[in-house]
C-alpha positions as CSV (number, residue, x, y, z in Angstrom):
1,M,134.4,59.3,92.7
2,T,130.7,59.5,93.6
3,S,128.1,57.1,92.3
4,P,125.0,58.3,90.5
5,R,122.9,57.5,93.5
6,E,125.1,59.6,95.9
7,R,125.0,62.5,93.3
8,A,121.2,62.3,93.2
9,Q,121.1,62.3,97.0
10,L,123.4,65.4,97.2
11,Q,121.3,67.2,94.6
12,A,118.1,66.4,96.6
13,A,119.7,67.7,99.8
14,L,120.9,70.8,98.1
15,R,117.4,71.5,96.7
16,Q,115.9,71.1,100.2
17,Q,118.4,73.5,101.6
18,Q,117.7,76.1,98.9
19,E,113.9,75.7,99.4
20,A,114.4,76.2,103.2
21,L,116.4,79.4,102.6
22,V,113.8,80.8,100.2
23,R,111.0,79.9,102.6
24,D,112.9,81.6,105.4
25,L,113.3,84.8,103.4
26,L,109.6,85.1,102.6
27,P,108.7,86.8,105.9
28,V,111.4,89.5,105.1
29,L,109.8,90.0,101.7
30,D,106.4,90.3,103.4
31,A,107.7,92.9,105.9
32,L,109.1,94.9,103.0
33,D,105.7,94.7,101.3
34,R,103.9,96.0,104.4
35,A,106.5,98.7,104.9
36,E,106.2,99.9,101.3
37,S,102.4,99.9,101.6
38,H,102.6,101.8,104.8
39,W,104.8,104.5,103.3
40,K,102.5,104.8,100.3
41,Q,99.6,105.5,102.7
42,V,101.7,108.0,104.6
43,V,102.6,109.9,101.5
44,E,99.0,109.8,100.2
45,G,97.8,111.0,103.6
46,Q,100.1,113.9,103.5
47,A,99.5,114.8,99.9
48,G,96.4,116.8,101.0
49,T,98.5,118.8,103.4
50,V,101.5,119.6,101.2
51,G,101.5,123.2,100.2
52,K,98.9,124.3,102.8
53,P,100.5,126.5,105.4
54,P,99.7,125.7,109.0
55,R,97.0,127.9,110.6
56,R,98.7,131.0,112.0
57,A,97.6,134.3,113.3
58,W,97.2,137.0,110.7
59,W,100.1,139.0,112.1
60,K,102.5,136.0,111.7
61,L,101.4,135.7,108.1
62,W,102.0,139.4,107.6
63,L,105.5,139.2,109.1
64,R,106.3,136.3,106.8
65,W,105.0,138.1,103.8
66,G,107.0,141.2,104.8
67,R,110.2,139.2,104.9
68,R,109.3,137.4,101.7
69,Q,111.1,134.2,102.7
70,A,109.8,131.0,101.2
71,R,110.3,128.4,103.9
72,P,109.0,124.9,103.5
73,T,106.2,124.0,105.9
74,P,106.8,121.1,108.2
75,A,104.3,119.1,106.1
76,E,106.3,119.6,103.0
77,G,109.5,118.5,104.7
78,S,108.0,115.4,106.2
79,G,106.3,114.6,102.9
80,A,109.6,114.6,101.1
81,L,111.1,112.4,103.8
82,A,108.2,109.9,103.7
83,R,108.4,109.8,99.9
84,S,112.2,109.1,99.8
85,A,111.9,106.5,102.6
86,G,109.1,104.8,100.7
87,E,111.1,104.8,97.5
88,G,114.1,103.3,99.4
89,I,112.0,100.5,100.9
90,G,110.5,99.8,97.4
91,L,114.0,99.6,95.9
92,I,115.2,97.2,98.6
93,R,112.1,95.1,98.1
94,A,112.5,95.0,94.4
95,Q,116.1,94.0,94.6
96,L,115.4,91.2,97.1
97,L,112.5,89.9,94.9
98,E,114.8,90.1,91.8
99,V,117.4,87.9,93.5
100,L,114.8,85.4,94.7
101,Q,113.3,85.3,91.2
102,A,116.7,84.5,89.7
103,H,116.6,81.5,92.0
104,G,113.2,80.3,90.9
105,L,110.8,82.1,93.2
106,E,107.6,83.5,91.5
107,P,104.8,85.4,93.2
108,F,101.4,84.7,91.7
109,E,98.4,87.0,91.3
110,S,95.3,86.3,93.3
111,V,93.4,89.6,93.4
112,G,90.8,89.6,90.7
113,Q,91.1,85.9,90.1
114,P,88.6,83.1,90.9
115,F,89.3,81.5,94.3
116,D,91.5,78.4,93.9
117,P,91.6,76.2,97.0
118,E,94.7,74.5,95.7
119,R,96.8,77.7,95.8
120,M,94.8,80.0,98.2
121,Q,93.6,80.0,101.7
122,A,90.4,82.0,102.4
123,L,90.5,84.1,105.5
124,G,87.0,85.3,105.1
125,Q,84.3,86.7,102.9
126,R,83.2,90.2,102.1
127,P,80.1,91.3,100.2
128,A,80.7,91.2,96.4
129,V,81.2,94.5,94.6
130,A,79.8,95.3,91.2
131,S,83.1,94.7,89.4
132,T,83.9,91.4,91.2
133,P,81.6,88.4,91.1
134,A,81.0,86.0,94.0
135,G,83.8,83.5,94.6
136,W,86.5,85.8,93.3
137,V,89.3,87.2,95.3
138,L,88.8,90.8,96.5
139,E,91.9,91.3,98.7
140,E,95.2,89.6,99.4
141,A,96.4,89.6,103.0
142,V,99.6,87.5,102.3
143,R,101.0,87.0,98.8
144,G,101.4,83.4,97.5
145,Y,104.6,82.1,95.9
146,E,105.8,79.2,93.8
147,W,109.3,78.0,93.7
148,Q,110.6,76.1,90.7
149,Q,107.0,75.3,89.6
150,K,106.0,74.1,93.0
151,L,103.7,75.8,95.5
152,L,105.8,77.2,98.2
153,R,103.2,79.2,100.1
154,E,99.4,79.7,99.7
155,A,98.1,83.1,99.2
156,Q,95.8,84.2,102.1
157,V,92.9,86.1,100.7
158,L,89.4,87.6,101.2
159,V,86.8,86.3,98.8
160,A,83.7,88.0,97.5
161,G,80.6,86.4,99.1
162,P,77.1,86.1,97.8
């Protein structure tokens, strides 16, 4: 039989272990965020090339037209691959975040919010834009998280300057 004091100590130790596990998983979540962002940029970068045939000599185009074969261009094939890889990364990220949220982890918004030194770390300043006043967050380099209503990690942000 355990005493109330021992039970409280066990609960505190368990909470510390859970917090350590969640903290250790944050870099994995960050990596998935960056990968998803990268794949979105790849897909958007290729969006302008999809459907445009590569530059070819007129006689190659004539031969292709003569055969009337519709072959996908390399840009179309790689665009589909990039799109599906990006979607897969997004699904994995969403699933991991969902599991962590079920255990009390919550990301907090910082972009478009006033700078809060209690929850955010300023990496630098950028000139303010018309839609964002000085002292407000323009960009988020690393997302901030709370775990069970406690700040687990500060957001690292760029703030609009004067």
